[in-house]
C-alpha positions in Angstrom: 177.4 7.2 -25.0 176.7 5.4 -28.0 178.8 3.6 -30.3 177.9 4.9 -33.9 175.8 7.7 -33.4 176.0 11.3 -32.2 173.0 12.8 -30.8 173.4 15.7 -33.0 172.8 13.7 -36.0 169.2 13.7 -34.6 168.7 17.2 -34.6 165.6 18.8 -36.1 167.2 21.5 -38.7 165.5 24.4 -37.0 166.5 23.5 -33.5 170.5 22.7 -32.7 170.5 20.4 -29.9 167.3 18.8 -30.3 168.9 15.2 -30.8 169.1 15.4 -27.2 165.4 14.7 -26.7 165.3 11.7 -28.5 164.2 8.6 -26.5 167.5 6.6 -25.3 165.9 3.2 -26.7 165.4 4.0 -30.3 169.2 5.2 -30.3 170.4 2.5 -28.5 168.3 -0.1 -30.9 170.1 1.8 -34.0 173.5 1.4 -32.3 172.7 -2.4 -32.1 171.0 -2.7 -35.9 174.1 -0.7 -36.9 176.7 -3.5 -35.6 174.3 -5.9 -37.2 173.9 -4.2 -40.5 178.0 -3.6 -40.9 177.7 -0.6 -43.0 177.2 3.2 -42.1 173.9 4.5 -41.4 172.6 8.1 -42.2 170.1 9.7 -40.4 168.0 12.1 -42.5 165.3 12.7 -39.8 165.6 12.5 -36.1 163.6 14.5 -33.5 161.3 17.0 -35.5 159.8 20.4 -33.7 156.4 21.1 -34.3 157.4 24.0 -36.7 159.6 21.8 -38.8 157.1 18.7 -39.3 154.4 21.5 -40.2 156.7 23.1 -42.9 157.3 19.3 -44.0 153.5 18.8 -44.3 153.0 22.0 -46.3 156.0 21.0 -48.9 154.0 17.7 -49.5 156.4 15.4 -47.4 154.3 12.3 -46.2 154.9 13.4 -42.7 152.3 13.0 -40.2 150.6 16.0 -37.9 151.0 13.1 -35.3 154.7 12.0 -36.3 156.5 9.9 -33.8 159.4 12.2 -34.6 158.0 14.9 -32.5 158.1 12.8 -29.5 162.0 11.6 -30.4 160.6 8.3 -31.0 161.4 7.8 -34.5 163.9 8.1 -37.3 164.5 7.6 -40.8 167.5 6.2 -42.4 169.0 6.7 -45.6 169.2 3.8 -47.8 171.4 3.4 -51.0 170.0 0.6 -52.9 167.7 -2.5 -52.8 170.1 -4.7 -51.4 171.1 -2.6 -48.3 167.4 -2.0 -47.9 166.9 -5.7 -47.2 170.2 -5.9 -45.0 169.0 -3.1 -43.2 165.4 -3.8 -42.5 166.9 -7.6 -41.4 169.1 -5.7 -38.9 166.2 -3.4 -37.7 164.0 -6.5 -37.0 166.9 -8.0 -35.3 167.7 -5.3 -33.1 163.8 -5.0 -32.2 162.1 -2.5 -34.5 158.7 -3.7 -35.0 157.4 -0.8 -36.9 159.2 0.3 -40.2 158.3 2.4 -43.1 159.7 1.7 -46.3 160.6 4.8 -48.6 162.2 5.1 -51.9 165.4 6.1 -50.4 164.6 5.8 -46.8 163.5 3.8 -44.0 161.3 5.0 -41.0 161.9 3.1 -37.7 159.9 4.0 -34.7 159.1 2.6 -30.9 156.0 4.5 -30.3 154.0 2.5 -27.9 150.6 4.4 -28.9 151.0 3.1 -32.4 150.2 -0.7 -33.9 152.9 -2.8 -32.9 154.5 -5.4 -36.0 153.5 -3.0 -38.6 155.5 -2.3 -42.0 154.2 0.2 -44.9 155.4 1.9 -47.9 155.2 5.5 -48.7 
């Protein structure tokens, strides 16, 4: 179905097969971004169950109780260094993502229509 990704890469760790709940447009745009980026993209978080998201919050991870991951509208992607971060952000913007969060070693993207568009933030 997708060129670069399997839906299982988006599974919540506590629910095998839950990557199937990802919104098609998110994965489709990630596929486009991967083509532009030219390097592998490792998904560190895709769909999240309520329970898993709650456990992240309890561990002090910067996860929101209203996370777009809960709706299959978000993904976090590992990023190895600053130069690749720049290239990945460029590719994600070119693929149509306009909500991007920058972590020390990951990039968050989402297509949540209920949150402000054209947003860039750091964790």
